Each structure stands twice: as structure tokens, then as C-alpha cells.
Phi, psi and omega in degrees: 000129178266101181265153177294118184286344182274357182234159181294151181254341183213179182296320178301314180293323178296323176295317178296313179301309178297318177298318178299309183298311183297315179300311182296319182290317178295316176304311181295305187288326176294314177299312181300311184297316181295315179292320178301310183284335177280334178081004180199172174230123176212191184296319179296321179293318179299318178293323174298316177301312182300323180287328182279329185308308183301318181294313180298322180295317178296318177300313179297317181295341176271307189282336179293302180291329185282317187248292193284329176295319179292318177297316182296319178298314180298313180293321179296317178298323180289327185256001175235168176242156179306332181276356179291155184289160173308313184294323178293320179292321179292317179299319176295317179301315178297312183301312183290324176293313183295323177303307182291310184296316181296319176301310181292314186288333173298313178291311181299315179301321177291320179293317179297316182284325187235357183073181177288131181210167185291337180266011184306313181290316179294327175297316179298313179303317182287323187266328183303315180302319178297311180301313181304310184294316180301309182293320178301316179293313182296319182291317185291318189261338187236296191295309180296317178297325178294315181294320181290324177298319178298321178295318178300312182294322177298314180294322176298318180293319179293324179293316180298318178297326180274354182076024180271129179275132176300146184304327179293329181277345182290321185289000000 
């Protein structure tokens, strides 16, 4: 069976793939948001980021696969056809995931950082479009390609260990 080497093949690989994407995204967006709102970067800001990262990562690792990953898969299946290219399916998946996750995490991030407050909704309206665009660009151009590259390298190592010759070398 010829499986796509850029994507996970089993649950263990899905956890690794999702963990890589979530870790890079949380690290990037938490750091960006804290520095952006603080207006500077120093030791206290770095410490604030370090304290927020584990909580934000846990939240993302729960809500992405349980809610937004499933929605993104369903929407991608609805808006693509089996004959569509890998890239078009991935771009739809990224778009739908980022839409949901950026909307949720903009709200959750404000609650985690500032608690419940009267400007929560107006802050979300003001901040979500920026967060959506930033995460969409980061996911599309940096984070997802790194995770897919890791999957390719993992599958190549598994093939070497199993003694499977890559298709390009067979010819």
C-alpha cells in the first residue's frame, strides 16, 4: 500500500505530528501575543511566556483534536474531491483548522492572560483578525511544512529499517 509519506500513518504518528504543530504554534503565538501586548521583550516577559506555554499547550492539545480537527476534516471533505491534489486538501485543512483555533484561542488567551472582563468580546473582535492572518501564514509557510518534513524523515527511517527501497531508487 502506498501511503502519503508527508502525513501520519497511525495514532502514534498522529500524536507526534499534532504535537509538533501544536508546540510550534503555541510557542510562536503565545510569545507573539505576550510580546505584542507588553510592547517589549525582557526577562519578566520571557518568564510570563514560560509560565503560559504549558497551559496554552494543554488547551490546544485538547481542543484541536476533539473539536477543531474534526470540524476541519469534515469541512475539507465537503469542499474537496478525492481527485483534488494533496496541496489543495492540506490548504483547506489548514484554513479550517486555523479559523476555528484562532477564534477560540484568541478568546481563551485573553481569559488566561486577563481573566474574565467586560472588554472580552470587543478585544476578541479587535484581535482575532490579526491572529487569524498571522497563524494562517505561519501554519501554511513554516509550521505545517516542518511537521510534514518530520513525517517524511520518520517514514524514510522506518523504510530503511524495514529494508524497503525508496521508489526513486527502484528505477
